[in-house]
C-alpha beads as a LAMMPS data file, in Angstrom:
LAMMPS data file: protein, C-alpha beads

108 atoms
107 bonds

1 atom types
1 bond types

-500.0 500.0 xlo xhi
-500.0 500.0 ylo yhi
-500.0 500.0 zlo zhi

Masses

1 110.0

Atoms # bond

1 1 1 -143.589 128.531 -142.648
2 1 1 -140.688 130.955 -142.580
3 1 1 -137.667 130.292 -140.413
4 1 1 -135.762 133.212 -139.031
5 1 1 -132.139 132.849 -138.078
6 1 1 -131.375 134.094 -134.608
7 1 1 -128.262 136.255 -134.407
8 1 1 -125.457 134.491 -132.605
9 1 1 -123.672 136.772 -130.209
10 1 1 -120.135 135.757 -129.466
11 1 1 -119.204 135.562 -125.829
12 1 1 -116.937 138.368 -124.694
13 1 1 -113.395 137.192 -123.852
14 1 1 -112.516 136.735 -120.185
15 1 1 -109.279 138.660 -119.584
16 1 1 -109.818 139.842 -116.015
17 1 1 -107.686 137.356 -114.097
18 1 1 -104.694 138.670 -112.177
19 1 1 -102.365 136.618 -114.364
20 1 1 -103.931 137.884 -117.592
21 1 1 -102.697 140.443 -120.134
22 1 1 -104.268 143.675 -118.759
23 1 1 -103.098 143.114 -115.175
24 1 1 -99.616 141.845 -116.005
25 1 1 -99.040 144.654 -118.518
26 1 1 -100.269 147.257 -116.044
27 1 1 -97.966 145.980 -113.304
28 1 1 -94.959 146.033 -115.666
29 1 1 -95.732 149.590 -116.819
30 1 1 -96.239 150.799 -113.236
31 1 1 -92.992 149.176 -112.062
32 1 1 -91.050 150.634 -115.005
33 1 1 -92.525 154.081 -114.282
34 1 1 -91.516 153.842 -110.619
35 1 1 -95.119 154.083 -109.402
36 1 1 -95.027 150.708 -107.650
37 1 1 -92.095 148.621 -106.437
38 1 1 -92.078 144.917 -107.313
39 1 1 -90.530 144.035 -103.925
40 1 1 -93.196 145.982 -102.013
41 1 1 -96.146 144.605 -103.994
42 1 1 -98.439 142.022 -102.383
43 1 1 -99.620 140.445 -105.622
44 1 1 -101.959 138.071 -103.732
45 1 1 -104.156 141.115 -103.000
46 1 1 -104.288 142.311 -106.607
47 1 1 -107.833 142.549 -107.961
48 1 1 -108.971 142.950 -111.555
49 1 1 -112.578 143.725 -112.487
50 1 1 -113.800 144.029 -116.056
51 1 1 -115.843 147.211 -116.315
52 1 1 -116.772 147.033 -120.006
53 1 1 -116.336 144.950 -123.128
54 1 1 -117.466 146.312 -126.483
55 1 1 -117.363 144.332 -129.699
56 1 1 -115.493 146.428 -132.266
57 1 1 -114.959 143.811 -134.967
58 1 1 -115.422 140.174 -135.761
59 1 1 -114.179 138.464 -132.583
60 1 1 -112.452 141.698 -131.534
61 1 1 -113.391 143.518 -128.331
62 1 1 -112.216 146.634 -126.541
63 1 1 -112.087 145.885 -122.852
64 1 1 -111.820 148.194 -119.871
65 1 1 -110.620 146.876 -116.496
66 1 1 -110.180 148.332 -113.025
67 1 1 -106.983 146.928 -111.530
68 1 1 -106.151 147.432 -107.857
69 1 1 -102.602 146.782 -106.655
70 1 1 -101.862 146.621 -102.929
71 1 1 -98.395 147.012 -101.484
72 1 1 -97.309 145.207 -98.319
73 1 1 -97.614 148.453 -96.321
74 1 1 -101.273 148.769 -97.362
75 1 1 -100.741 151.477 -99.992
76 1 1 -103.233 150.972 -102.835
77 1 1 -102.675 151.947 -106.472
78 1 1 -105.686 151.797 -108.786
79 1 1 -105.566 151.943 -112.573
80 1 1 -107.965 151.697 -115.469
81 1 1 -106.716 149.640 -118.419
82 1 1 -107.899 149.607 -122.015
83 1 1 -106.935 146.976 -124.572
84 1 1 -108.272 144.912 -127.433
85 1 1 -108.931 141.194 -127.010
86 1 1 -110.354 138.242 -128.902
87 1 1 -111.625 134.854 -127.803
88 1 1 -108.206 133.474 -128.780
89 1 1 -105.919 136.175 -127.318
90 1 1 -106.314 138.824 -124.638
91 1 1 -103.285 140.584 -126.131
92 1 1 -104.646 141.788 -129.467
93 1 1 -103.231 145.244 -128.651
94 1 1 -100.963 146.896 -126.147
95 1 1 -102.509 147.969 -122.852
96 1 1 -103.149 151.631 -122.079
97 1 1 -102.933 152.346 -118.346
98 1 1 -104.583 155.305 -116.627
99 1 1 -103.535 155.828 -113.011
100 1 1 -106.350 156.921 -110.706
101 1 1 -104.780 159.641 -108.575
102 1 1 -107.804 160.203 -106.372
103 1 1 -111.181 158.543 -106.039
104 1 1 -114.085 160.794 -105.097
105 1 1 -117.297 159.439 -103.609
106 1 1 -120.583 161.286 -103.560
107 1 1 -123.008 161.156 -100.660
108 1 1 -125.586 158.340 -100.718

Bonds

1 1 1 2
2 1 2 3
3 1 3 4
4 1 4 5
5 1 5 6
6 1 6 7
7 1 7 8
8 1 8 9
9 1 9 10
10 1 10 11
11 1 11 12
12 1 12 13
13 1 13 14
14 1 14 15
15 1 15 16
16 1 16 17
17 1 17 18
18 1 18 19
19 1 19 20
20 1 20 21
21 1 21 22
22 1 22 23
23 1 23 24
24 1 24 25
25 1 25 26
26 1 26 27
27 1 27 28
28 1 28 29
29 1 29 30
30 1 30 31
31 1 31 32
32 1 32 33
33 1 33 34
34 1 34 35
35 1 35 36
36 1 36 37
37 1 37 38
38 1 38 39
39 1 39 40
40 1 40 41
41 1 41 42
42 1 42 43
43 1 43 44
44 1 44 45
45 1 45 46
46 1 46 47
47 1 47 48
48 1 48 49
49 1 49 50
50 1 50 51
51 1 51 52
52 1 52 53
53 1 53 54
54 1 54 55
55 1 55 56
56 1 56 57
57 1 57 58
58 1 58 59
59 1 59 60
60 1 60 61
61 1 61 62
62 1 62 63
63 1 63 64
64 1 64 65
65 1 65 66
66 1 66 67
67 1 67 68
68 1 68 69
69 1 69 70
70 1 70 71
71 1 71 72
72 1 72 73
73 1 73 74
74 1 74 75
75 1 75 76
76 1 76 77
77 1 77 78
78 1 78 79
79 1 79 80
80 1 80 81
81 1 81 82
82 1 82 83
83 1 83 84
84 1 84 85
85 1 85 86
86 1 86 87
87 1 87 88
88 1 88 89
89 1 89 90
90 1 90 91
91 1 91 92
92 1 92 93
93 1 93 94
94 1 94 95
95 1 95 96
96 1 96 97
97 1 97 98
98 1 98 99
99 1 99 100
100 1 100 101
101 1 101 102
102 1 102 103
103 1 103 104
104 1 104 105
105 1 105 106
106 1 106 107
107 1 107 108
């Protein structure tokens, strides 16, 4: 009888909360760039969705998030973030932020 070891796949880190590294870093960068105003931001409406997580090393992942910020007047600012994370820290790298200037939708 031959036993085969099953590969153990590590669980991808969960960094998509609104109080987590990608979202908080994105808000700071956007405020510093003058794209959003801290006083006008309705942070309770902020949404962060993880779009992708790719393992790039031992317990090291590149994660991509869609972050949506809503200001009190209803203005919405969407960004894509990219950063490296581990199961210990979401902040294994700085966060790159790409502002979505316009979202195009195709016909169904």
